[in-house]
Structure formats: C-alpha cells, structure tokens
C-alpha positions in Angstrom: -12.6 -33.6 13.6 -10.6 -33.1 11.0 -11.1 -36.9 8.7 -8.1 -38.0 7.3 -7.8 -40.5 4.6 -6.5 -44.1 4.8 -3.8 -43.2 3.0 -2.3 -40.2 5.2 -2.3 -43.2 7.8 -0.6 -45.6 6.2 2.7 -43.1 5.2 2.5 -42.2 8.4 3.0 -45.4 10.0 5.9 -45.9 7.2 7.9 -42.3 8.7 6.8 -44.4 12.7 9.0 -47.1 11.2 11.6 -45.6 10.6 11.7 -43.2 13.0 11.2 -45.6 15.6 15.0 -46.9 14.5 17.0 -43.8 16.1 13.9 -43.5 19.4 11.5 -45.5 21.4 8.0 -43.6 19.3 4.8 -43.3 21.7 1.1 -43.4 20.4 1.5 -39.2 20.3 3.7 -38.3 17.8 1.3 -40.4 15.8 -1.5 -38.5 16.1 1.4 -35.9 15.9 2.8 -36.1 12.6 -1.4 -37.0 11.6 -2.5 -33.6 12.8 0.4 -31.4 11.4 1.6 -33.3 8.3 -0.5 -32.7 4.8 -0.2 -36.6 2.3 0.8 -35.8 -0.9 0.6 -38.8 -3.1 2.9 -37.5 -6.1 3.7 -39.1 -9.7 6.3 -39.7 -12.3 6.9 -35.6 -12.9 4.1 -34.0 -10.3 5.6 -31.5 -9.3 5.4 -30.6 -5.4 7.5 -27.5 -5.4 7.9 -24.9 -8.0 10.9 -23.1 -7.5 10.9 -19.4 -6.5 8.0 -20.1 -4.2 8.0 -18.9 -0.9 6.5 -22.0 1.2 8.0 -23.4 4.1 7.8 -27.4 3.5 10.0 -30.3 4.6 9.1 -32.7 2.3 9.8 -36.2 3.6 9.4 -39.4 1.3 7.3 -42.7 3.3 7.5 -44.5 -0.4 9.1 -43.8 -3.9 11.4 -41.5 -5.0 11.6 -37.1 -4.8 14.5 -34.6 -6.9 15.1 -31.2 -6.8 15.8 -31.0 -10.6 16.7 -27.8 -12.0 17.5 -26.0 -15.1 21.8 -25.6 -16.7 21.8 -22.2 -17.7 25.1 -23.1 -19.9 24.0 -26.4 -21.7 20.4 -26.0 -21.2 19.5 -29.3 -19.7 18.0 -30.5 -16.5 19.8 -31.3 -13.7 19.0 -33.9 -11.1 20.8 -31.2 -7.8 19.9 -34.4 -4.7 17.9 -37.3 -4.5 15.6 -38.1 -2.0 14.7 -42.4 -0.8 12.0 -42.8 1.6 13.7 -41.9 4.7 14.7 -38.7 3.6 13.7 -35.1 2.8 13.6 -32.3 0.8 13.6 -28.8 2.4 11.9 -25.7 -0.1 14.9 -23.2 1.2 18.1 -24.5 1.6 17.2 -25.7 5.3 15.4 -25.0 8.0 16.7 -21.7 9.6 17.3 -20.0 5.4 14.2 -17.8 3.8 16.6 -18.3 0.8 14.2 -21.1 -1.4 16.2 -23.6 -2.6 17.1 -23.6 -6.0 15.1 -25.9 -8.8 11.7 -27.5 -8.7 11.0 -30.5 -6.2 8.9 -33.4 -7.9 8.3 -37.1 -8.2 10.9 -39.3 -10.2 9.0 -41.9 -9.6 4.7 -42.4 -8.1 6.3 -41.4 -4.2 4.1 -40.5 -0.7 4.5 -37.9 0.7 4.0 -36.0 4.4 5.0 -32.4 4.5 5.8 -30.6 7.7 5.4 -27.3 7.8 8.6 -25.5 9.2 7.3 -23.8 11.5 5.2 -27.1 13.4 9.5 -28.5 13.0 10.9 -25.5 15.1 8.1 -25.4 17.3 8.0 -29.3 18.6 11.8 -29.8 18.0 12.2 -27.4 20.7 9.6 -29.5 23.2 10.1 -32.9 22.3 13.9 -34.5 22.0 12.7 -37.6 19.8 11.4 -34.4 16.9 15.0 -32.8 17.1 16.2 -36.5 16.7 14.1 -37.0 13.6 14.7 -34.2 12.4 18.6 -34.4 12.8 18.7 -38.1 11.3 16.9 -36.3 8.2 19.4 -33.6 7.8 22.3 -36.3 8.2 21.7 -38.2 4.9 20.4 -35.7 3.2 24.4 -34.3 4.2 25.7 -37.2 3.6 24.1 -37.6 -0.3 25.7 -33.8 -0.9 29.2 -34.2 0.3 29.2 -38.0 -1.8 28.4 -35.7 -4.6 30.0 -33.4 -4.4 33.2 -35.0 -4.2 32.4 -36.6 -7.6 31.7 -33.4 -9.0 35.6 -33.0 -8.7 36.5 -36.5 -10.4 37.0 -34.6 -13.9 36.4 -37.7 -16.1 33.4 -38.4 -16.5 33.8 -42.5 -16.6 35.4 -42.6 -14.0 33.4 -40.2 -11.7 30.7 -42.9 -13.4 32.7 -45.7 -11.5 32.6 -43.5 -8.6 29.6 -43.8 -8.0 28.5 -47.2 -9.5 30.8 -48.4 -6.1 30.5 -45.4 -3.6 26.4 -44.7 -3.8 24.9 -49.0 -4.9 21.5 -48.1 -3.5 21.0 -44.7 -5.7 23.0 -46.7 -9.0 19.9 -50.0 -7.8 17.2 -47.3 -8.1 17.4 -44.8 -10.8 17.7 -45.1 -14.6 20.6 -44.1 -16.8 19.0 -41.5 -18.2 18.5 -40.4 -14.2 22.6 -41.2 -13.3 23.1 -38.9 -16.4 21.4 -35.9 -15.2 22.9 -36.6 -11.3 26.7 -36.7 -12.5 26.5 -34.2 -15.4 27.6 -36.5 -18.1 25.6 -38.5 -21.3 24.2 -41.8 -20.8 27.1 -43.6 -23.4 29.8 -42.4 -20.7 27.6 -44.7 -18.5 27.1 -47.5 -21.4 30.7 -47.8 -22.1 32.1 -47.3 -17.9 29.5 -50.8 -17.8 31.4 -52.0 -19.8 34.2 -52.5 -18.0 33.0 -53.7 -14.4 34.1 -57.2 -14.4 
C-alpha cells in the first residue's frame, strides 16, 4: 500500500475544503486525490515545470503562490504571464485537451504546497464523477477570468494607467505581489508603480 506523507494529506485536505464550497464532497474524494496526485513542496524560484517538457499535469495550489514565467525576446527580461493563488491551477499545456506545451516555466514565487494531477486521471474521473467535473470547471474559470483581466490591462497603453486599473480591479494580486512581480506581470517599471502609488489617496 502506498504511503503518503503528512504534508501530502494536509494539501489534499486544503483542496477538499476549497472544493466543498462548490460540491458535496465524500471521503472517496479524499482517497481519490491522495491516490492519484503527487505532492510538491516548492521553494521560491523552485521550478515545477520546465518549458518544452512533454509532461501533462495540472498543478493545483493548496498554499503559496506559483506563476508562469517566460523570457521576453524583445526586452530580454522575464515576464509573468499568469499567477495561481490557493484554489487556482496552472497546466503544462495550453489547456486540458491540448498537446502543445505551455510557453514559459511554472515556478514558485512563494514557498508553495502543490498537488499535481495527470491529465489522464483528470479526464478519466471527470467522466465518472460530476463533482470532479465541477472542480475542473472551477479551476478553469478562475484561470480564464484572470487571463481576461490581464488581457484588458495589456490594452491600456499608458503604463501608469495600466497599474492604477490593476490596483483597482485585481486587489488580491496587488496585495500579495511585490513591486518587482507586479512590474513583471504588467510589463511596466517599478518606478512607474512607485510614481502611480503617490497618486493613490
């Protein structure tokens, strides 16, 4: 019988607590997650997924913060494409039904507790159990909502206005990210953020 660590079990419990907000969870769901997931304790700058890898995993955040980071060829600087807080997830391909590897690396930007589920497992049990489908839909919706918000921000040409809109519309991210990380996410400079902050009452 496979032995699971205490940290793995705790991460599963954290995900179940979140999942139970959207569906009635049974003990069988705890066992399913424990048996089919792998647990990853990720340090700041620790790499979960290396760009170009052919693996197919959903990385679900149970604690901490991870991000998809890529190098912008034009500026030769690192950019943050998306961020996952607890109750969110990042995938190693463009989406669950894609074979195309995602751009950039998936890394920890805070010490994090992560559950990884293989696509094969997700697809199999999503068909069998409507509550698994609910979890997948919630994770997808949160990711999509963030990407839509970031896309809208990217259309704002003025860097200061882009930051001020981010400050207003995405308070959860603003509260947790450093100025450096916000600059990487919004493609602006830290000095722009500092100047804009002086305009906020």
